[in-house]
ChimeraX commands (.cxc) that place a marker at each C-alpha (Angstrom):
marker #1 position -53.01,-38.09,33.13 radius 0.5
marker #1 position -55.31,-40.84,31.87 radius 0.5
marker #1 position -58.24,-39.94,29.63 radius 0.5
marker #1 position -60.58,-42.85,29.05 radius 0.5
marker #1 position -63.95,-42.96,27.33 radius 0.5
marker #1 position -66.01,-45.39,25.30 radius 0.5
marker #1 position -66.76,-42.48,23.00 radius 0.5
marker #1 position -64.39,-43.15,20.06 radius 0.5
marker #1 position -63.82,-39.44,19.90 radius 0.5
marker #1 position -62.93,-38.48,23.44 radius 0.5
marker #1 position -60.08,-40.86,24.13 radius 0.5
marker #1 position -56.68,-40.66,25.74 radius 0.5
marker #1 position -54.58,-40.93,22.59 radius 0.5
marker #1 position -56.27,-38.07,20.76 radius 0.5
marker #1 position -56.28,-35.76,23.77 radius 0.5
marker #1 position -52.73,-36.64,24.77 radius 0.5
marker #1 position -51.43,-35.93,21.27 radius 0.5
marker #1 position -53.20,-32.61,21.26 radius 0.5
marker #1 position -51.77,-31.78,24.67 radius 0.5
marker #1 position -48.26,-32.54,23.39 radius 0.5
marker #1 position -48.73,-30.16,20.49 radius 0.5
marker #1 position -49.94,-27.45,22.84 radius 0.5
marker #1 position -46.93,-27.99,25.09 radius 0.5
marker #1 position -44.57,-27.63,22.13 radius 0.5
marker #1 position -46.11,-24.27,21.33 radius 0.5
marker #1 position -45.74,-23.14,24.93 radius 0.5
marker #1 position -42.09,-24.18,25.02 radius 0.5
marker #1 position -41.49,-22.09,21.92 radius 0.5
marker #1 position -42.99,-19.14,23.86 radius 0.5
marker #1 position -45.55,-18.48,21.15 radius 0.5
marker #1 position -48.55,-18.36,23.39 radius 0.5
marker #1 position -51.87,-17.21,21.96 radius 0.5
marker #1 position -54.66,-17.80,24.44 radius 0.5
marker #1 position -57.24,-17.34,21.67 radius 0.5
marker #1 position -55.90,-20.57,20.16 radius 0.5
marker #1 position -56.46,-22.71,23.25 radius 0.5
marker #1 position -59.40,-24.99,23.97 radius 0.5
marker #1 position -61.95,-23.54,26.41 radius 0.5
marker #1 position -65.13,-24.89,27.95 radius 0.5
marker #1 position -67.17,-21.93,26.69 radius 0.5
marker #1 position -65.78,-22.42,23.20 radius 0.5
marker #1 position -66.74,-26.11,23.26 radius 0.5
marker #1 position -70.25,-25.22,24.46 radius 0.5
marker #1 position -70.65,-22.74,21.62 radius 0.5
marker #1 position -69.53,-25.27,19.05 radius 0.5
marker #1 position -71.82,-27.93,20.51 radius 0.5
marker #1 position -74.71,-25.48,20.07 radius 0.5
marker #1 position -73.70,-24.90,16.45 radius 0.5
marker #1 position -73.59,-28.63,15.75 radius 0.5
marker #1 position -76.96,-29.07,17.43 radius 0.5
marker #1 position -78.55,-26.40,15.24 radius 0.5
marker #1 position -77.06,-27.92,12.10 radius 0.5
marker #1 position -78.31,-31.38,13.09 radius 0.5
marker #1 position -81.82,-30.07,13.81 radius 0.5
marker #1 position -81.95,-28.14,10.53 radius 0.5
marker #1 position -80.82,-31.20,8.60 radius 0.5
marker #1 position -83.28,-33.44,10.46 radius 0.5
marker #1 position -86.14,-31.18,9.40 radius 0.5
marker #1 position -85.35,-31.97,5.75 radius 0.5
marker #1 position -86.00,-35.72,6.00 radius 0.5
marker #1 position -88.83,-35.08,8.47 radius 0.5
marker #1 position -90.55,-32.83,5.91 radius 0.5
marker #1 position -89.89,-35.35,3.13 radius 0.5
marker #1 position -91.43,-38.18,5.15 radius 0.5
marker #1 position -94.63,-36.34,5.93 radius 0.5
marker #1 position -94.99,-35.20,2.32 radius 0.5
marker #1 position -94.97,-38.73,1.00 radius 0.5
marker #1 position -91.38,-38.80,-0.26 radius 0.5
marker #1 position -88.99,-41.72,0.08 radius 0.5
marker #1 position -86.59,-40.97,2.93 radius 0.5
marker #1 position -84.67,-44.22,3.01 radius 0.5
marker #1 position -81.85,-43.10,0.73 radius 0.5
marker #1 position -81.04,-39.80,2.50 radius 0.5
marker #1 position -81.53,-41.35,5.96 radius 0.5
marker #1 position -79.35,-44.40,5.37 radius 0.5
marker #1 position -76.87,-42.40,3.32 radius 0.5
marker #1 position -76.65,-39.80,6.09 radius 0.5
marker #1 position -75.98,-42.49,8.70 radius 0.5
marker #1 position -73.20,-44.02,6.61 radius 0.5
marker #1 position -71.52,-40.72,5.75 radius 0.5
marker #1 position -71.81,-39.55,9.35 radius 0.5
marker #1 position -70.13,-42.73,10.56 radius 0.5
marker #1 position -67.33,-42.32,8.03 radius 0.5
marker #1 position -66.73,-38.73,9.17 radius 0.5
marker #1 position -66.53,-39.95,12.77 radius 0.5
marker #1 position -63.88,-42.49,11.82 radius 0.5
marker #1 position -61.85,-39.90,9.90 radius 0.5
marker #1 position -61.96,-37.42,12.78 radius 0.5
marker #1 position -60.94,-40.12,15.24 radius 0.5
marker #1 position -57.63,-40.38,13.39 radius 0.5
marker #1 position -57.36,-36.74,12.26 radius 0.5
marker #1 position -58.78,-34.60,15.08 radius 0.5
marker #1 position -57.13,-31.51,13.60 radius 0.5
marker #1 position -59.70,-31.75,10.77 radius 0.5
marker #1 position -62.60,-31.59,13.23 radius 0.5
marker #1 position -63.50,-27.94,12.42 radius 0.5
marker #1 position -64.53,-29.21,8.98 radius 0.5
marker #1 position -65.65,-32.74,9.76 radius 0.5
marker #1 position -67.80,-31.95,12.82 radius 0.5
marker #1 position -70.30,-29.73,10.93 radius 0.5
marker #1 position -70.39,-32.37,8.18 radius 0.5
marker #1 position -71.18,-35.05,10.76 radius 0.5
marker #1 position -74.03,-32.96,12.20 radius 0.5
marker #1 position -75.40,-32.32,8.71 radius 0.5
marker #1 position -75.47,-35.95,7.58 radius 0.5
marker #1 position -76.39,-37.43,10.97 radius 0.5
marker #1 position -79.31,-35.02,11.01 radius 0.5
marker #1 position -80.67,-36.62,7.84 radius 0.5
marker #1 position -80.65,-39.97,9.61 radius 0.5
marker #1 position -82.15,-38.63,12.83 radius 0.5
marker #1 position -84.92,-36.83,10.94 radius 0.5
marker #1 position -85.74,-39.97,8.98 radius 0.5
marker #1 position -85.84,-42.37,11.91 radius 0.5
marker #1 position -87.77,-39.83,13.99 radius 0.5
marker #1 position -90.39,-39.50,11.26 radius 0.5
marker #1 position -90.78,-43.29,11.10 radius 0.5
marker #1 position -91.31,-43.56,14.86 radius 0.5
marker #1 position -93.63,-40.54,14.91 radius 0.5
marker #1 position -95.84,-41.98,12.17 radius 0.5
marker #1 position -96.30,-45.17,14.17 radius 0.5
marker #1 position -96.44,-43.63,17.66 radius 0.5
marker #1 position -97.70,-40.02,17.48 radius 0.5
marker #1 position -96.07,-37.76,20.05 radius 0.5
marker #1 position -93.10,-40.05,20.66 radius 0.5
marker #1 position -90.49,-37.68,19.22 radius 0.5
marker #1 position -91.26,-34.73,21.49 radius 0.5
marker #1 position -91.20,-37.09,24.47 radius 0.5
marker #1 position -87.84,-38.55,23.41 radius 0.5
marker #1 position -86.39,-35.06,22.84 radius 0.5
marker #1 position -87.65,-33.95,26.24 radius 0.5
marker #1 position -86.27,-37.03,27.97 radius 0.5
marker #1 position -82.87,-36.54,26.30 radius 0.5
marker #1 position -82.74,-32.86,27.25 radius 0.5
marker #1 position -83.74,-33.51,30.87 radius 0.5
marker #1 position -81.17,-36.32,31.15 radius 0.5
marker #1 position -78.46,-34.05,29.74 radius 0.5
marker #1 position -79.28,-31.20,32.12 radius 0.5
marker #1 position -79.49,-33.50,35.16 radius 0.5
marker #1 position -76.14,-35.11,34.34 radius 0.5
marker #1 position -74.56,-31.71,33.71 radius 0.5
marker #1 position -75.85,-30.42,37.05 radius 0.5
marker #1 position -74.64,-33.51,38.91 radius 0.5
marker #1 position -71.22,-33.13,37.31 radius 0.5
marker #1 position -70.95,-29.37,37.80 radius 0.5
marker #1 position -71.79,-29.54,41.50 radius 0.5
marker #1 position -69.51,-32.57,42.02 radius 0.5
marker #1 position -72.35,-34.83,43.11 radius 0.5
marker #1 position -70.92,-37.41,40.72 radius 0.5
marker #1 position -67.14,-37.61,40.71 radius 0.5
marker #1 position -65.48,-39.06,37.64 radius 0.5
marker #1 position -62.61,-41.09,39.07 radius 0.5
marker #1 position -60.77,-44.01,37.52 radius 0.5
marker #1 position -63.10,-46.61,39.02 radius 0.5
marker #1 position -66.14,-44.76,37.65 radius 0.5
marker #1 position -64.54,-44.59,34.19 radius 0.5
marker #1 position -63.66,-48.28,34.22 radius 0.5
marker #1 position -67.21,-49.34,35.12 radius 0.5
marker #1 position -68.86,-47.13,32.49 radius 0.5
marker #1 position -66.42,-48.13,29.76 radius 0.5
marker #1 position -66.83,-51.84,30.56 radius 0.5
marker #1 position -70.63,-51.56,30.51 radius 0.5
marker #1 position -70.58,-49.64,27.22 radius 0.5
marker #1 position -68.28,-52.14,25.57 radius 0.5
marker #1 position -70.51,-54.96,26.80 radius 0.5
marker #1 position -73.54,-53.29,25.20 radius 0.5
marker #1 position -71.72,-52.75,21.91 radius 0.5
marker #1 position -70.55,-56.37,21.89 radius 0.5
marker #1 position -74.02,-57.67,22.67 radius 0.5
marker #1 position -75.62,-55.60,19.91 radius 0.5
marker #1 position -73.02,-56.74,17.39 radius 0.5
marker #1 position -73.30,-60.43,18.28 radius 0.5
marker #1 position -77.11,-60.27,18.30 radius 0.5
marker #1 position -77.18,-58.62,14.88 radius 0.5
marker #1 position -74.80,-61.15,13.34 radius 0.5
marker #1 position -76.61,-64.09,14.96 radius 0.5
marker #1 position -80.00,-62.82,13.73 radius 0.5
marker #1 position -78.65,-62.76,10.17 radius 0.5
marker #1 position -77.16,-66.24,10.38 radius 0.5
marker #1 position -79.77,-68.11,12.42 radius 0.5
marker #1 position -82.84,-66.01,11.58 radius 0.5
marker #1 position -84.03,-65.41,15.13 radius 0.5
marker #1 position -85.31,-62.36,17.00 radius 0.5
marker #1 position -82.87,-60.99,19.62 radius 0.5
marker #1 position -84.22,-60.61,23.13 radius 0.5
marker #1 position -83.92,-56.80,23.07 radius 0.5
marker #1 position -86.46,-56.64,20.23 radius 0.5
marker #1 position -90.17,-56.56,20.94 radius 0.5
marker #1 position -91.92,-55.11,23.98 radius 0.5
marker #1 position -91.35,-57.77,26.62 radius 0.5
marker #1 position -90.34,-56.78,30.12 radius 0.5
marker #1 position -86.87,-58.15,29.41 radius 0.5
marker #1 position -86.58,-55.99,26.30 radius 0.5
marker #1 position -87.76,-52.88,28.14 radius 0.5
marker #1 position -85.34,-53.64,30.97 radius 0.5
marker #1 position -82.45,-53.85,28.51 radius 0.5
marker #1 position -83.42,-50.49,27.00 radius 0.5
marker #1 position -83.52,-48.88,30.45 radius 0.5
marker #1 position -80.06,-50.27,31.23 radius 0.5
marker #1 position -78.65,-48.99,27.92 radius 0.5
marker #1 position -80.10,-45.53,28.56 radius 0.5
marker #1 position -78.48,-45.43,32.00 radius 0.5
marker #1 position -75.11,-46.38,30.53 radius 0.5
marker #1 position -75.49,-43.80,27.74 radius 0.5
marker #1 position -76.27,-41.15,30.36 radius 0.5
marker #1 position -73.21,-42.15,32.39 radius 0.5
marker #1 position -71.10,-41.62,29.27 radius 0.5
marker #1 position -72.10,-37.96,29.44 radius 0.5
marker #1 position -70.11,-37.65,32.67 radius 0.5
marker #1 position -67.03,-38.99,30.90 radius 0.5
marker #1 position -67.55,-36.49,28.08 radius 0.5
marker #1 position -67.92,-33.58,30.52 radius 0.5
marker #1 position -64.79,-34.64,32.37 radius 0.5
marker #1 position -62.70,-34.98,29.23 radius 0.5
marker #1 position -63.78,-31.60,27.89 radius 0.5
marker #1 position -63.02,-29.94,31.22 radius 0.5
marker #1 position -59.59,-31.55,31.43 radius 0.5
marker #1 position -58.90,-30.67,27.81 radius 0.5
marker #1 position -59.50,-27.02,28.63 radius 0.5
marker #1 position -57.34,-27.26,31.73 radius 0.5
marker #1 position -54.52,-28.75,29.68 radius 0.5
marker #1 position -54.84,-25.85,27.19 radius 0.5
marker #1 position -55.21,-28.07,24.19 radius 0.5
marker #1 position -55.34,-26.62,20.64 radius 0.5
marker #1 position -58.44,-24.71,19.58 radius 0.5
marker #1 position -59.58,-27.38,17.10 radius 0.5
marker #1 position -60.18,-29.73,20.05 radius 0.5
marker #1 position -63.29,-27.68,20.85 radius 0.5
marker #1 position -64.87,-29.03,17.66 radius 0.5
marker #1 position -63.55,-32.48,18.48 radius 0.5
marker #1 position -65.01,-32.40,21.98 radius 0.5
marker #1 position -68.31,-30.97,20.76 radius 0.5
marker #1 position -68.61,-33.70,18.15 radius 0.5
marker #1 position -67.93,-36.38,20.74 radius 0.5
marker #1 position -70.63,-34.97,23.00 radius 0.5
marker #1 position -73.09,-34.89,20.09 radius 0.5
marker #1 position -72.39,-38.57,19.38 radius 0.5
marker #1 position -73.39,-39.47,22.94 radius 0.5
marker #1 position -76.53,-37.31,22.78 radius 0.5
marker #1 position -77.61,-38.89,19.48 radius 0.5
marker #1 position -77.12,-42.34,21.00 radius 0.5
marker #1 position -79.15,-41.35,24.06 radius 0.5
marker #1 position -81.98,-39.91,21.92 radius 0.5
marker #1 position -82.24,-43.04,19.76 radius 0.5
marker #1 position -82.36,-45.26,22.84 radius 0.5
marker #1 position -85.17,-43.13,24.30 radius 0.5
marker #1 position -87.06,-43.50,21.03 radius 0.5
marker #1 position -86.72,-47.27,21.21 radius 0.5
marker #1 position -87.78,-47.44,24.86 radius 0.5
marker #1 position -90.83,-45.23,24.37 radius 0.5
marker #1 position -91.82,-47.24,21.29 radius 0.5
marker #1 position -91.67,-50.47,23.29 radius 0.5
marker #1 position -93.79,-49.00,26.07 radius 0.5
marker #1 position -96.32,-47.52,23.61 radius 0.5
marker #1 position -96.69,-50.79,21.75 radius 0.5
marker #1 position -97.80,-52.51,24.97 radius 0.5
marker #1 position -100.85,-50.25,25.25 radius 0.5
marker link #1:1,2 radius 0.2
marker link #1:2,3 radius 0.2
marker link #1:3,4 radius 0.2
marker link #1:4,5 radius 0.2
marker link #1:5,6 radius 0.2
marker link #1:6,7 radius 0.2
marker link #1:7,8 radius 0.2
marker link #1:8,9 radius 0.2
marker link #1:9,10 radius 0.2
marker link #1:10,11 radius 0.2
marker link #1:11,12 radius 0.2
marker link #1:12,13 radius 0.2
marker link #1:13,14 radius 0.2
marker link #1:14,15 radius 0.2
marker link #1:15,16 radius 0.2
marker link #1:16,17 radius 0.2
marker link #1:17,18 radius 0.2
marker link #1:18,19 radius 0.2
marker link #1:19,20 radius 0.2
marker link #1:20,21 radius 0.2
marker link #1:21,22 radius 0.2
marker link #1:22,23 radius 0.2
marker link #1:23,24 radius 0.2
marker link #1:24,25 radius 0.2
marker link #1:25,26 radius 0.2
marker link #1:26,27 radius 0.2
marker link #1:27,28 radius 0.2
marker link #1:28,29 radius 0.2
marker link #1:29,30 radius 0.2
marker link #1:30,31 radius 0.2
marker link #1:31,32 radius 0.2
marker link #1:32,33 radius 0.2
marker link #1:33,34 radius 0.2
marker link #1:34,35 radius 0.2
marker link #1:35,36 radius 0.2
marker link #1:36,37 radius 0.2
marker link #1:37,38 radius 0.2
marker link #1:38,39 radius 0.2
marker link #1:39,40 radius 0.2
marker link #1:40,41 radius 0.2
marker link #1:41,42 radius 0.2
marker link #1:42,43 radius 0.2
marker link #1:43,44 radius 0.2
marker link #1:44,45 radius 0.2
marker link #1:45,46 radius 0.2
marker link #1:46,47 radius 0.2
marker link #1:47,48 radius 0.2
marker link #1:48,49 radius 0.2
marker link #1:49,50 radius 0.2
marker link #1:50,51 radius 0.2
marker link #1:51,52 radius 0.2
marker link #1:52,53 radius 0.2
marker link #1:53,54 radius 0.2
marker link #1:54,55 radius 0.2
marker link #1:55,56 radius 0.2
marker link #1:56,57 radius 0.2
marker link #1:57,58 radius 0.2
marker link #1:58,59 radius 0.2
marker link #1:59,60 radius 0.2
marker link #1:60,61 radius 0.2
marker link #1:61,62 radius 0.2
marker link #1:62,63 radius 0.2
marker link #1:63,64 radius 0.2
marker link #1:64,65 radius 0.2
marker link #1:65,66 radius 0.2
marker link #1:66,67 radius 0.2
marker link #1:67,68 radius 0.2
marker link #1:68,69 radius 0.2
marker link #1:69,70 radius 0.2
marker link #1:70,71 radius 0.2
marker link #1:71,72 radius 0.2
marker link #1:72,73 radius 0.2
marker link #1:73,74 radius 0.2
marker link #1:74,75 radius 0.2
marker link #1:75,76 radius 0.2
marker link #1:76,77 radius 0.2
marker link #1:77,78 radius 0.2
marker link #1:78,79 radius 0.2
marker link #1:79,80 radius 0.2
marker link #1:80,81 radius 0.2
marker link #1:81,82 radius 0.2
marker link #1:82,83 radius 0.2
marker link #1:83,84 radius 0.2
marker link #1:84,85 radius 0.2
marker link #1:85,86 radius 0.2
marker link #1:86,87 radius 0.2
marker link #1:87,88 radius 0.2
marker link #1:88,89 radius 0.2
marker link #1:89,90 radius 0.2
marker link #1:90,91 radius 0.2
marker link #1:91,92 radius 0.2
marker link #1:92,93 radius 0.2
marker link #1:93,94 radius 0.2
marker link #1:94,95 radius 0.2
marker link #1:95,96 radius 0.2
marker link #1:96,97 radius 0.2
marker link #1:97,98 radius 0.2
marker link #1:98,99 radius 0.2
marker link #1:99,100 radius 0.2
marker link #1:100,101 radius 0.2
marker link #1:101,102 radius 0.2
marker link #1:102,103 radius 0.2
marker link #1:103,104 radius 0.2
marker link #1:104,105 radius 0.2
marker link #1:105,106 radius 0.2
marker link #1:106,107 radius 0.2
marker link #1:107,108 radius 0.2
marker link #1:108,109 radius 0.2
marker link #1:109,110 radius 0.2
marker link #1:110,111 radius 0.2
marker link #1:111,112 radius 0.2
marker link #1:112,113 radius 0.2
marker link #1:113,114 radius 0.2
marker link #1:114,115 radius 0.2
marker link #1:115,116 radius 0.2
marker link #1:116,117 radius 0.2
marker link #1:117,118 radius 0.2
marker link #1:118,119 radius 0.2
marker link #1:119,120 radius 0.2
marker link #1:120,121 radius 0.2
marker link #1:121,122 radius 0.2
marker link #1:122,123 radius 0.2
marker link #1:123,124 radius 0.2
marker link #1:124,125 radius 0.2
marker link #1:125,126 radius 0.2
marker link #1:126,127 radius 0.2
marker link #1:127,128 radius 0.2
marker link #1:128,129 radius 0.2
marker link #1:129,130 radius 0.2
marker link #1:130,131 radius 0.2
marker link #1:131,132 radius 0.2
marker link #1:132,133 radius 0.2
marker link #1:133,134 radius 0.2
marker link #1:134,135 radius 0.2
marker link #1:135,136 radius 0.2
marker link #1:136,137 radius 0.2
marker link #1:137,138 radius 0.2
marker link #1:138,139 radius 0.2
marker link #1:139,140 radius 0.2
marker link #1:140,141 radius 0.2
marker link #1:141,142 radius 0.2
marker link #1:142,143 radius 0.2
marker link #1:143,144 radius 0.2
marker link #1:144,145 radius 0.2
marker link #1:145,146 radius 0.2
marker link #1:146,147 radius 0.2
marker link #1:147,148 radius 0.2
marker link #1:148,149 radius 0.2
marker link #1:149,150 radius 0.2
marker link #1:150,151 radius 0.2
marker link #1:151,152 radius 0.2
marker link #1:152,153 radius 0.2
marker link #1:153,154 radius 0.2
marker link #1:154,155 radius 0.2
marker link #1:155,156 radius 0.2
marker link #1:156,157 radius 0.2
marker link #1:157,158 radius 0.2
marker link #1:158,159 radius 0.2
marker link #1:159,160 radius 0.2
marker link #1:160,161 radius 0.2
marker link #1:161,162 radius 0.2
marker link #1:162,163 radius 0.2
marker link #1:163,164 radius 0.2
marker link #1:164,165 radius 0.2
marker link #1:165,166 radius 0.2
marker link #1:166,167 radius 0.2
marker link #1:167,168 radius 0.2
marker link #1:168,169 radius 0.2
marker link #1:169,170 radius 0.2
marker link #1:170,171 radius 0.2
marker link #1:171,172 radius 0.2
marker link #1:172,173 radius 0.2
marker link #1:173,174 radius 0.2
marker link #1:174,175 radius 0.2
marker link #1:175,176 radius 0.2
marker link #1:176,177 radius 0.2
marker link #1:177,178 radius 0.2
marker link #1:178,179 radius 0.2
marker link #1:179,180 radius 0.2
marker link #1:180,181 radius 0.2
marker link #1:181,182 radius 0.2
marker link #1:182,183 radius 0.2
marker link #1:183,184 radius 0.2
marker link #1:184,185 radius 0.2
marker link #1:185,186 radius 0.2
marker link #1:186,187 radius 0.2
marker link #1:187,188 radius 0.2
marker link #1:188,189 radius 0.2
marker link #1:189,190 radius 0.2
marker link #1:190,191 radius 0.2
marker link #1:191,192 radius 0.2
marker link #1:192,193 radius 0.2
marker link #1:193,194 radius 0.2
marker link #1:194,195 radius 0.2
marker link #1:195,196 radius 0.2
marker link #1:196,197 radius 0.2
marker link #1:197,198 radius 0.2
marker link #1:198,199 radius 0.2
marker link #1:199,200 radius 0.2
marker link #1:200,201 radius 0.2
marker link #1:201,202 radius 0.2
marker link #1:202,203 radius 0.2
marker link #1:203,204 radius 0.2
marker link #1:204,205 radius 0.2
marker link #1:205,206 radius 0.2
marker link #1:206,207 radius 0.2
marker link #1:207,208 radius 0.2
marker link #1:208,209 radius 0.2
marker link #1:209,210 radius 0.2
marker link #1:210,211 radius 0.2
marker link #1:211,212 radius 0.2
marker link #1:212,213 radius 0.2
marker link #1:213,214 radius 0.2
marker link #1:214,215 radius 0.2
marker link #1:215,216 radius 0.2
marker link #1:216,217 radius 0.2
marker link #1:217,218 radius 0.2
marker link #1:218,219 radius 0.2
marker link #1:219,220 radius 0.2
marker link #1:220,221 radius 0.2
marker link #1:221,222 radius 0.2
marker link #1:222,223 radius 0.2
marker link #1:223,224 radius 0.2
marker link #1:224,225 radius 0.2
marker link #1:225,226 radius 0.2
marker link #1:226,227 radius 0.2
marker link #1:227,228 radius 0.2
marker link #1:228,229 radius 0.2
marker link #1:229,230 radius 0.2
marker link #1:230,231 radius 0.2
marker link #1:231,232 radius 0.2
marker link #1:232,233 radius 0.2
marker link #1:233,234 radius 0.2
marker link #1:234,235 radius 0.2
marker link #1:235,236 radius 0.2
marker link #1:236,237 radius 0.2
marker link #1:237,238 radius 0.2
marker link #1:238,239 radius 0.2
marker link #1:239,240 radius 0.2
marker link #1:240,241 radius 0.2
marker link #1:241,242 radius 0.2
marker link #1:242,243 radius 0.2
marker link #1:243,244 radius 0.2
marker link #1:244,245 radius 0.2
marker link #1:245,246 radius 0.2
marker link #1:246,247 radius 0.2
marker link #1:247,248 radius 0.2
marker link #1:248,249 radius 0.2
marker link #1:249,250 radius 0.2
marker link #1:250,251 radius 0.2
marker link #1:251,252 radius 0.2
marker link #1:252,253 radius 0.2
marker link #1:253,254 radius 0.2
marker link #1:254,255 radius 0.2
marker link #1:255,256 radius 0.2
view
């Protein structure tokens, strides 16, 4: 079985290791079905992480619209959230503790950046939230009813496109620091808007990989802590998708 995903969380090595541990337990004939990963359990934990993230986001949102400086909690939240992602990538068994922490600190960042966009483009946040939710539901429906089949070719294309985006962003950022120029995906040109649309499509396609990995994880009866791991991975993709919608809507609004 080959699990592949750009998401640093939902990857073959982590899931394969977890599957091996589950198999060892089965061979020892100590089978407790309450300790196995399930789809419903992953959904419940995704909902918990979502509520934590929203609650945390409201903190920096409230601070911003009450004249307080949100840069420290927003940037600090982004950094701590990233560190927790890296730790969980190597220690998935700690996900029950790290996943809520990620949602808490990432929420501070999301609330801060959302407040900044909202102040400049009133109404943009609710539109970005709605677009993210609709995209998630559409992708989930397409996956559930097998309209989109996640085969190896599909995985390869999505992973390649995602890696290309990550590489482009990294090179553009480094080049802008060294040569002091504005990358093409900045601004509100048609080229910039087109790039944002492409990135959103790729981010949405990553949802199919996440759904597939979670489903296969449940089928393989992986350990219970993988529900938190899978939920955290799905949240990472949703956060990425939401931020890209914010950027796209901001570009479109600035052209008016």
